[in-house]
BATI-240773 format. One line per field, with one value per residue (C-alpha): y, x, z; residue in three letters. Coordinates in nm, 2 decimals. Each point is the difference from the previous one (the first is absolute). Layout:
! residues N
py [Y/...];
px [X/...];
pz [Z/...];
selum [ALA/...];
END
This chain:
! residues 280
py [10.53/-0.15/-0.36/-0.20/-0.36/-0.19/-0.32/-0.28/-0.37/-0.15/0.30/0.37/0.17/0.30/0.26/0.33/0.26/0.30/0.24/0.05/-0.12/-0.36/-0.27/-0.17/-0.31/-0.10/-0.37/-0.09/-0.32/-0.30/0.11/0.37/0.27/0.34/0.20/-0.17/0.24/0.32/0.07/-0.03/0.15/0.37/0.05/-0.24/0.19/0.31/-0.18/-0.28/-0.09/-0.24/-0.28/-0.24/-0.29/-0.24/-0.34/-0.21/-0.16/0.21/0.30/0.21/-0.21/-0.24/-0.33/-0.07/-0.32/-0.06/-0.30/0.06/-0.21/0.00/0.36/-0.02/0.25/-0.07/0.08/0.31/0.13/-0.04/0.23/0.24/0.00/0.10/0.29/0.12/-0.04/0.21/0.28/0.02/0.21/-0.19/0.00/0.10/-0.23/-0.07/-0.04/-0.27/-0.05/-0.32/-0.11/-0.36/-0.19/0.31/-0.02/-0.35/0.15/0.28/-0.26/-0.19/0.32/0.09/-0.35/-0.01/0.37/0.16/0.22/0.19/0.05/0.23/-0.12/-0.25/0.03/-0.33/0.00/-0.34/-0.23/-0.31/-0.24/-0.26/-0.27/0.16/-0.10/-0.33/-0.11/0.05/-0.32/0.11/0.34/-0.16/-0.21/0.31/0.18/-0.31/0.00/0.37/-0.09/-0.29/0.22/0.25/-0.27/-0.15/0.29/0.30/0.27/0.19/-0.30/-0.08/0.36/-0.01/-0.32/0.14/0.32/-0.19/-0.24/0.27/0.19/0.17/0.36/0.08/0.20/-0.07/0.24/0.29/0.03/0.14/0.20/0.21/0.08/0.25/-0.13/-0.08/-0.20/-0.18/-0.10/-0.14/-0.20/-0.15/-0.09/-0.16/-0.21/-0.11/-0.09/-0.22/-0.31/0.02/0.05/-0.30/-0.22/0.09/0.20/-0.10/-0.33/0.12/0.32/-0.16/-0.27/0.25/-0.03/0.31/-0.05/0.06/-0.03/0.27/0.23/-0.04/0.13/0.32/0.02/0.37/0.07/-0.18/0.10/-0.27/0.13/-0.13/0.14/0.09/-0.18/-0.33/-0.11/-0.38/-0.06/-0.17/0.34/0.11/-0.31/-0.07/0.34/-0.01/-0.34/0.14/0.30/-0.24/-0.22/0.31/0.17/0.30/0.20/-0.02/0.34/0.03/0.20/0.14/-0.21/-0.36/-0.20/0.27/0.33/0.17/-0.06/0.32/0.15/0.33/-0.15/-0.29/0.24/0.21/-0.31/-0.11/0.35/0.02/-0.32/0.10/0.34/-0.15/-0.23/0.28/0.23/-0.28/-0.05/0.37];
px [13.54/0.03/0.05/-0.10/-0.06/-0.29/0.00/-0.22/-0.02/0.34/0.17/0.06/-0.11/0.19/-0.20/0.05/-0.28/-0.06/-0.28/-0.34/-0.36/-0.14/0.26/0.14/0.20/0.26/0.11/0.32/0.06/0.18/0.34/-0.07/-0.03/-0.15/0.25/-0.10/-0.29/0.21/-0.07/-0.38/-0.05/0.02/-0.28/-0.22/0.09/-0.17/-0.33/0.07/0.20/0.23/0.13/0.26/0.12/0.29/-0.17/0.02/0.34/0.16/0.24/-0.08/-0.30/0.14/-0.12/-0.01/0.20/0.28/-0.18/-0.21/-0.30/-0.21/-0.08/-0.36/-0.25/-0.20/0.30/0.09/-0.36/-0.03/0.30/-0.14/-0.34/0.17/0.16/-0.33/-0.17/0.28/0.00/-0.36/-0.24/-0.31/-0.28/0.23/0.06/0.35/0.12/0.26/0.23/0.20/0.24/0.10/0.02/-0.13/-0.31/-0.07/0.03/-0.24/-0.25/0.02/-0.04/-0.32/-0.14/0.06/-0.07/-0.23/-0.15/0.33/0.07/-0.16/0.21/0.27/0.20/0.18/0.26/0.11/-0.02/0.20/-0.29/0.14/-0.22/-0.32/0.10/-0.10/0.37/0.05/0.20/0.25/0.03/0.07/0.27/0.15/0.01/0.16/0.26/0.08/0.01/0.24/0.22/0.03/0.13/0.25/0.11/-0.09/-0.27/0.12/-0.03/-0.34/-0.11/0.10/-0.19/-0.31/-0.01/0.04/-0.28/-0.25/0.05/0.33/-0.13/0.16/0.32/0.31/0.12/0.22/0.35/-0.05/0.32/-0.18/-0.30/-0.09/0.08/-0.36/-0.06/0.33/-0.08/-0.34/0.17/0.24/-0.29/-0.20/0.30/0.04/-0.37/0.02/0.13/-0.28/-0.26/0.13/0.01/-0.32/-0.24/0.04/-0.19/-0.28/-0.07/-0.02/-0.23/-0.24/-0.36/-0.21/-0.33/-0.22/-0.32/0.10/0.14/-0.32/-0.20/0.20/0.11/-0.11/0.30/0.25/0.20/0.21/0.29/0.26/0.29/-0.04/0.32/-0.07/-0.30/0.00/0.27/0.00/0.01/-0.32/-0.22/-0.08/-0.16/-0.17/-0.15/-0.11/-0.16/-0.19/-0.11/-0.13/-0.16/0.23/0.17/0.38/0.16/0.31/0.29/0.30/0.32/0.05/-0.01/0.17/-0.17/0.34/0.03/-0.20/-0.05/-0.16/-0.25/-0.07/-0.06/-0.25/-0.21/0.01/-0.08/-0.30/-0.14/0.05/-0.15/-0.29/-0.08/0.05/-0.24/-0.26/0.01/-0.05];
pz [21.56/0.34/0.11/0.30/0.11/0.15/0.19/-0.14/0.10/-0.05/-0.16/-0.01/-0.32/-0.14/-0.20/-0.18/-0.02/-0.22/-0.07/0.15/-0.06/-0.01/0.06/-0.31/0.09/-0.25/0.00/-0.18/-0.20/0.16/0.14/-0.06/0.26/0.06/-0.20/-0.33/0.00/0.00/-0.37/0.06/0.34/-0.03/-0.25/0.20/0.32/-0.13/0.05/0.25/0.30/-0.17/0.22/-0.14/0.21/0.01/-0.01/0.31/0.02/-0.27/0.01/0.31/0.11/0.25/0.14/0.37/-0.05/-0.25/-0.16/-0.32/-0.07/-0.32/-0.11/-0.12/-0.12/0.31/0.23/-0.19/-0.01/0.37/0.06/-0.26/0.18/0.33/-0.18/-0.14/0.35/0.15/-0.26/-0.13/0.21/0.14/-0.26/-0.29/-0.29/-0.13/-0.36/-0.09/-0.30/-0.04/-0.27/-0.08/0.33/0.17/-0.22/0.14/0.35/-0.10/-0.12/0.32/0.20/-0.19/0.03/0.38/0.09/-0.25/0.26/0.03/-0.37/-0.26/-0.29/-0.08/-0.32/-0.06/-0.28/-0.14/0.31/-0.07/0.07/-0.23/0.16/-0.15/-0.35/-0.17/-0.02/0.38/0.03/-0.27/0.17/0.33/-0.16/-0.15/0.34/0.15/-0.27/0.09/0.37/-0.05/-0.22/0.27/0.23/-0.25/-0.21/0.20/0.02/-0.30/-0.23/0.14/-0.05/-0.37/-0.05/0.17/-0.20/-0.32/0.10/0.08/-0.32/0.02/0.03/0.33/-0.01/0.21/0.27/-0.09/0.15/0.35/-0.05/-0.26/0.22/0.27/0.35/0.10/-0.32/0.03/0.35/-0.12/-0.27/0.26/0.23/-0.28/-0.11/0.36/0.02/-0.31/0.18/0.26/-0.28/-0.20/0.31/0.18/-0.23/-0.36/0.03/0.24/-0.19/-0.34/0.14/0.15/-0.11/0.05/0.19/-0.30/0.19/0.25/-0.28/-0.21/0.30/0.00/-0.37/-0.01/0.22/-0.22/-0.31/-0.17/-0.21/-0.24/-0.20/-0.36/-0.09/0.18/-0.20/-0.05/0.26/0.34/0.16/-0.17/-0.03/0.37/0.06/-0.34/0.11/0.34/-0.17/-0.23/0.30/0.19/-0.31/0.04/-0.27/-0.01/0.03/-0.22/0.14/-0.19/0.01/0.10/0.32/0.20/0.08/-0.02/-0.38/-0.08/0.34/-0.10/-0.24/0.24/0.29/-0.20/-0.08/0.36/0.13/-0.23/0.13/0.36/-0.04/-0.19/0.29/0.25/-0.19/-0.03/0.38/0.06];
selum [MET/ARG/SER/ASP/THR/ILE/LYS/VAL/PRO/GLY/ALA/THR/ILE/PHE/TYR/GLU/ILE/ARG/GLY/SER/GLY/PRO/VAL/LEU/LEU/MET/LEU/ALA/GLY/SER/GLY/GLY/ASP/ALA/ALA/ILE/PHE/ASP/GLN/LEU/ALA/ASP/PRO/LEU/ALA/GLU/HIS/PHE/THR/VAL/VAL/ALA/ILE/ASP/PRO/ARG/GLY/TYR/SER/ARG/SER/THR/LEU/ASP/THR/PRO/GLU/HIS/SER/ASP/ILE/THR/ALA/GLU/VAL/LEU/SER/ASP/ALA/ALA/TYR/HIS/VAL/LEU/GLU/HIS/LEU/THR/PRO/THR/GLY/GLU/ASP/ALA/TYR/VAL/PHE/GLY/GLY/SER/GLY/GLY/ALA/SER/VAL/ALA/LEU/GLU/LEU/LEU/ALA/ARG/HIS/PRO/GLU/ARG/ILE/ARG/LEU/VAL/VAL/ALA/HIS/GLU/PRO/PRO/ALA/PHE/ALA/ILE/LEU/PRO/GLU/ALA/ALA/GLU/ASN/ARG/ALA/PHE/VAL/GLU/GLU/VAL/TYR/GLN/LEU/SER/ARG/THR/GLU/GLY/VAL/ALA/ALA/ALA/GLY/VAL/ARG/PHE/VAL/GLU/GLY/ILE/GLY/GLY/THR/MET/LYS/GLY/PHE/PRO/ASN/PRO/ASP/ASP/LEU/PRO/PRO/ARG/THR/ALA/GLU/MET/ILE/HIS/ARG/ILE/VAL/ALA/ASN/ALA/SER/VAL/MET/MET/GLU/HIS/GLU/LEU/ARG/PRO/ILE/THR/SER/TYR/LEU/PRO/ASP/GLU/ALA/ALA/LEU/ALA/ALA/VAL/SER/ASP/ARG/LEU/VAL/LEU/GLY/ALA/GLY/ASP/LEU/THR/ARG/GLY/THR/LEU/SER/HIS/ARG/PRO/VAL/ALA/THR/LEU/ALA/GLU/HIS/LEU/GLY/LEU/PRO/LEU/THR/ILE/PHE/PRO/GLY/GLY/HIS/SER/PHE/THR/ASP/GLU/PRO/GLU/ALA/PHE/THR/GLN/VAL/LEU/LEU/ASN/LEU/LEU/LEU/GLY/ALA/ARG/SER/ALA/LYS/ILE];
END
């Protein structure tokens, strides 16, 4: 694995890269970073050039100015697009996987730049606004946001996890982890306040461009966790799949792709290799 940075409008994006072959861009959920993909990356890197980024304004991806503004799917996808342009050879399609908030970014990337992407796999984007009870969901997110300001990020995080279905696990003690993993945990904990303040409300209000996605639905796989059925984690992507007339691919585990990393990776790899084989 090697790491590098690339300058994009308003920020410098940090990325880690493994393997060889077509580019596979990995997009972490809100507040996550590149190292969250460590458990998935090596099997994927046997077939793809796996590129994992720290999202704009998080961890090692720094802003040009100290002030944060709203962190939207549109802003994050623009940064991701610049990474793809930098790393993908001219005329070669890229592949994209996004989980949670990263799935919304992946959807926006496909809607805006379908000519650069062979396949997007979007796992449980938190597009709460797509649901019939959008106003109730917006009120829930506002409750979490206000809780972060009055009682702190940890209390807000507990309420959010409870509200979306309770399948997400807490972080292990960094003292019990290898140094690289412990460093990631510390970064993600530090990211949480930025995420709560600047990303939580925009990313959960994101509405995918269904018309644009319908036009390239053959390049899109929508996924959800086996353990999240019926929850607020699962229902937005199931609704989007219904709107687009796409099947919903069920992955092992819950909302997080790290619940059952080996089984999750195998499902993801099969999807990616199937798309690659069909292109050839």
